[in-house]
N, C-alpha and C positions, 0 to 999 in steps of 0.2 A: 935932872933929865931932860936935855934940851930939844925944846920939841921941834917937832917934824913938819917941814912945809909941805905944801900940796904938790910941789912935782915930786918930793920924794916918795911921797904917801904912793904915787901913781906908779911910780918904777917900781917902787917894790911889790906890787900887787901886777905889775906885770909879772915880776921876775917869778912871782910864786904860780901865777896862770902858765907861764914857760913850762916849770918844772913839773907842773902837774902833767901839762901836754906830753913831756916826753917821758914821765913815767908810766901814765896810759899807753904810749908807743910802744915801750920796752916789752911791756906786760904783754900785750898782741902779740909783738915777734917772737918770746917767751910761749906763748900759747900756741902759736901756729907751730912751733916747732917740734913741741910736745905732741900735737896731733899727727904730724907728719911721720912721728916715729912708728915701726911696725909694731902692730899687736901682738903680745903675747898672749895664746887662747886659754881657756881657763882648764881645758884638758890635760894641757902640756904642764902646766903650772903644777897642776893638780900631782901630774905622775914625778916631776922635779921636786915637788915637797916630799912624796915618797919616799922617792929615792935617797934626798939627802937627810931625812929625818926618820928613818925607817924603825926604829924602838922608838914605840908609844913613851909618854911619859911614867905611865902608871908603870909597864915595864921595866924600866930604868931603875924606879925606884923600887920594883919587888928585887931587881940584882943586887941594889947596893944595901938594901935588908935582910937578907937571903942569911937565913941561919947555919949553919953545921946540923947534919942531919944526926939525930940522936940512936942512939940504941935501939929504942922502944918501935922509932921510926922504920927502922931498916926491920925490925921484926917483924913488922905490921907487913911491910912489901914483900915481906920473904913468905909471910904467912898468905898473902893472897895469890902470889904466882904460885904454891904451891896447892892451894886451893882450886885456882884455873885450870893448874896442869891435870891433875885429878879427875876433874869435870870435863876436860876435853879427850881425854884418855877413856873415859866411859862413854861418852858420847861413841867416839870412833869406833869401841867395840860392840855396841848396841848397833848400831850399824851395821857392821859385819855380822854378829847374828841374823840380824836381819835377812839380810843377801842369802845368808844361809839356808833360813828356815822359808824365805821364798822360792829357793833353786830345790830345796830338797821338798817342796810341795808341787812346783810343775813338774820336777821327776815321778813323785808318786802319780800325779793325776796321768801323768802319760802312760807311766805302766799300765795305771786303770785303766786307760784308753783301749790300751793293746790287749788286756786279757781280757777284756764283754769285747772287744774285737771279735777275736779268735776263738771266745766262746760261741758268739752269735754265729759265728760261719761254721764251728760243730752243730749248734742245733738247727740248723739249716740242713746240713748234710743228715742228719738222723731224720727230720721228719721230712724230706723227699723219701728216705729210706720208706720211711714206715707207710707215706702215700702208696708208695708201688707195692706193698706188703699189703695194705688192702685192695689194692684194684686188683691185684691177683686172689687175693682170698673172697672178692664179689667175684669174680668171673669161674671159680672153683665152685660156688654156691647156688651160680643164678642158672636156669636155663639159656640158650640162643635168645630167644625172644627176650627175655626180662633184662640179659646182657645190654642188646641193643637198645632198649629202652632206657635203661639208664645212661648209657654214652649219649643216647640223644639228649634225656635231661641234663646232662652234664656238661656238654655243648651250650646249651639256650641257657645255663646258669654260667656260664664262663669259667668252668671250674677245671678244663683241660687247654690246652693246647690245640690250635684250629691251623691247619694248611689245607689250601688248596686253588683254584681259579680264584680271582676278583679283581679290586680294582684300588688302585692306590691316587687319592687325591691330596695334592700339598698346595698348602698354602703358606706365603709369606707376605713380609710387610713392604711396604714401597721403598721405604727407606734405607733399609739391610738391603733388599733387592739392588738398589743403584750404589750401593756400597756408602750412604752418606754417614756411618756410624751406626751406634748400639740403638738399636728402635728403642728399648728400655727409657732411652734419654729424651724420647720426641716431649716438647710442649704438650700436644694434643693425641689423641689416639683416632684421630678421623680416619687417619692413613695409613693403623696398624691393624692386623686383625682381631677382632672382639673374641669372645666366649660365645656370643651368639652367633655369628658365624660357623664356627665349632658345630656348633650344637645343629645349627639347621642344615652341615652337610652330613652329620652323625644318623641324625630322624631322617632324609632323604637317601643316604644307603640302606637303614632299614625298612623302609618303605619299600624300599625295591628287592627285598627278600634277603639283601645280606644274614649270613648267617652268626657271623661274628665282628665286632670293628674296635680297631683299636686307634688311640691317639699316642705318636710317639713311643709306643712300646709299653704304654697302658691298657689292658684290655677293659673294657665298658660292658657295665650288667647293671639288671634291673636296680641295684643301688649306688650308680656310680653318677657324680656328678662333675660337669664341665662349667666354670666359674670363672668370675674375674674377679681382681683383687687388686685393684689399682691400676697399676698397667700390666701387671703380671697374670697371667690364664693357668689357674688347677685344674686338672683333669684327676680324680679320685685324692682330692685334697694336696695333692703335689706338683709342684710349678714345673711348668715344660715351657722351651725354649723357641721360638722361629727355626727355620720354617717348619712349617707341622705338618707331619703327614698322617692322613687318616688313610689306615690299612683296613681294606673290607676282604672279607674272603664268603665268596657266593657262586654263582655262576660263570660263566665264562664269558656269556654276556653283560654282566654288571656292568663294565666302564662305557660302552656301547648304551644300555639303557640308562647310566648315569646322564649321560651326554643329554640324551635328550629328556631329561627330567626336566619341572618347574625349577629343581637344585641348580641346575647347570644355567639358567637362566639369572638367576639371583647372584652367582660369580660373575658372569659377566658384567653385572652392574656393577658390582665392586671392583671392578678392573677400571671400567670407564667411568667410573664416580669417584673413586678413592685412590686409584693406581695400584691395585693390590695384584699381584703377582698370582695366578693359580694356574694347576696344569693337572688333568685327569688322564691317568694308563692304565692299560689291562695287563694283566699281570699274575704268574704265579706268586703268592703271599702268601706268609706264614705270621702267627699273630700269639703271644703267650697265653699259658692260663691269667687266670685272676685271683687276688689274694683272696686266701680262704678266709672271710670274716667269721668273727664268733657268732652264733645263732644265739638272737632276740630271744625267742620263744621256748624252743626247743631247748630239752632237758635230756638228759640220759635217763632211760628207763631202767627200773630195778631188775636184779636178776630173778627174782620170783614172776615178773610180769612177764619175764621170755619163756621161761618154764611152762 
């Protein structure tokens, strides 16, 4: 082996340095060109992968290893299909039977309602007929003085219809009077007629000598109640709706006397403070008889006690 001189070693070292410098320069150019290329998003590469490789390896392996179906497997599949068909058919039949049963029950209930309504109407007619017969029998056995006393007692008890001169006091909620909607949908009740307002008007009319008073066709007696239930007002436990008409039968001056009474000042306060609309008029009025309730303490007398 020929020994190298110092000049040759220096030239070889320079040659190596030049090669390494050229290699690094080439690597930088290649790297920079790769960075300049447009990147492909992860989502697009994933979609392309799914599109190009739709079947998974497990599915491909299962497809290659698929065995032909045996008679037993075919029989099991057929039996399962038959069972499912029977279950579906039974469910459909059960649904149809349920609908028919419900339809029959609804028709039966409607028929019962119509039958009972007709029976109630017949009983109401029969009740009116018996009341008329009782009145005729009373007039036949009583003297004129006794009949007059009985009539006065019946009027006081509200058992007979009453007609004659009187007054009509109407109260209406502010929002209903303005046409702003259903008064029962109000958030508050300060601008609506309350049960205490009707009680005050009724007591004022009786204090002025009214023989009978009714609210929206409900005759008031000593057993009557005017009370509130939430936003509704109950008269004789029946709900009434505005406008509320308080009809009273009394003297011809009943309306004028009512306007001069403290109750009229109370209505004026309702108008000014809460916007409730009120009206008082004098006219010929008529109020129905009250519903006759069963006695609480009286009992039918024995026939021997009557003899």
